[in-house]
Phi, psi and omega in degrees: 000318179290323178296318178298319178295323181288331172303314179295319179299315182294322178299311181298321180293331186260349193298327186293343179299323182273321186267005182302321177298322179294316179297316182295317183285320182290325187241012175055057182259138171271179181298320178297319177296313179300315182296315181293312182299314180294321183289343178299331174306315184276335176295311179288328175302312180293317182299331181281346191296315186291309174296330178297317181301316179293321179295319178296319179294329183271314189253344180086158186289334184299325179268319188290314185298309179299323180299316178294320185296334177296330174296320179295321178298317178295318179297325178297320178293317178299316181297316181295332183266358191295137173235016179208164177299320181298319180292318176302312182297318179296317178297317180296319179296318178296321178298318179296314179298321182290325180274356184299333187271347192294302184291318180293324174297322176299314181297320179297316179298316182294327179295336180266336182262336185241153176291159178304326180292333182263350186298315183299319179294316180297317179296319179296322180293316180294325177290323178293315178295316181297327181294346174294345171301331175292329175290319179296330181273009178259245183302315179303316179295321179300315179295311184295320180291330175293321184281315189243348183094149184293332181295320179299322180302317183282331173296312179296322182299326180299322177294321178296323180294317179298317179297320180294318178299318180296322180297318179295317182296317187269338190244001177238167173223156185295317187224161175298158179306136178085359181248140178264147176294123178302131183258152177245159184263338187264005174052233184261020177284174184272000186305311182297323180289325177298323178295321177296311185291339180280349182276122183299330180296328178299320184282353171270339181267316190299315182298324179291325174297321179304312185274325181285305178293315179298319180292316180295303186289329177295320179279310181297325183286343180208299196282346176296326178289303178304327176301317179291326178289312189275319186268317183268335177083030181269156172271179191299307184292314174301322177296320176301323178296320179289324178298336175301327179294317178294316179296318178296318177298320179296320179295316180294314182298317181293318182292319184282331188296319180295319179295315180293322179294322177296330182272319190245348182107151184299312188294332179287347172265314188292315186297306180295322180292322176297321178295318178297322179299318177298315181298322179295320178294322177294321179296320179290325176297326181272003179061047179300140179230138003284141187292339180298332182292304177295331177296317179299309184283336172300309179295316184295310186289318181292319180295328178297332178289351174300342179296349174301330177295318177293327177298318178296322179298326182289340184279329190245157182288163184304324182293345180247007185304314182302314182287322181296313183289319180291332177295317176294318181294331175303317179289322178297311180290325174298325177296321178298313181301310184293311186289322180294317178292315181298322177303314180296322179294321177297317181292323177303325180286349183244017183296134180266177185292338180277356178096354177270191181238139190286150174304328179296324177296317177296322180298316179298316181297315180291326178294322178295315180291328177295318179296318178296319179297316180298319179295320179293324177297319178297321178295328181284338186306315181300324178293321178295317179296319180296316179296319179295318178296318180298318181295320180291318183290322184269354181067032180289126179264144177301152181273134179289000000 
């Protein structure tokens, strides 16, 4: 049930990459407008994370997740009905706030249903299954929007969101039979988050989440499509076909990363995948051909870094899982908002006389995100070395 909901969340986050030409032409939007409006999904997503974490710890995912998802259903209707930039932005913001609880609610549920050794694998699987929403927002969305229009897609989507929310409410439970939901004493106060933010390990994880999650969803959710239109010269359906490579890579990377991290350790997944992610951004800046290759590994390597959420879960006790994971996710979703909007501002400065955006503008944007990712990887290195030394000293064996 949670995986199905995350498919919808991922679809909504990625859909604008394919329909961006329609939005721009119908409502006269520039790159900055597109970037800001699209990034609002992740701005409200991020803003919801901290209160969401406390709510999940207090009330459990069975109640919290469906309640939030109803906001997304309403936002989908507003977006589909929009006849102005403000209405588009409002619908997009509601969708982000409504979908904010899905993945974190899944993690909270899994932390109560699965042992710590199995949590990374379960988290990776739900992210891998959910990332197939990126596949739906590629060629399938391109075809359906050509046949019925993008507005119809979002009207139908609102019904799917309501059905998914109802399934979670009626068909799941917070904890296994005979187990009570762990309670916290500080409710929705900031005490628990201050404890999270005071931990130095958190600040080695969060910046990399900012650039890896922010870079992947910021590009996949919008700029991967215009890059194919402006730099490669593809039309909507062929571009959707190439976007399948990025979506497929993200699904594989997310699903495999949790299993691999459980067997070999978090840092042995994060470091090589982070390095590959930097190389993919450099390849796109250099206009590497065929473009499907960097798109595939861009999705795979960045999505594998999602295991940083499971790494945060391993640092803190079960009663704080909701807040610890949502605090890291706050930085990841905040990264999408900042990077997606900044990407658009860079492109606006490079607009050519034909109304498109120059390859040089895309190159500058990718070089900036590559530099940020590399710096975050360097910051993560001491934590990786410490974890590796601890495993050797304690003789900790990887989990099968």
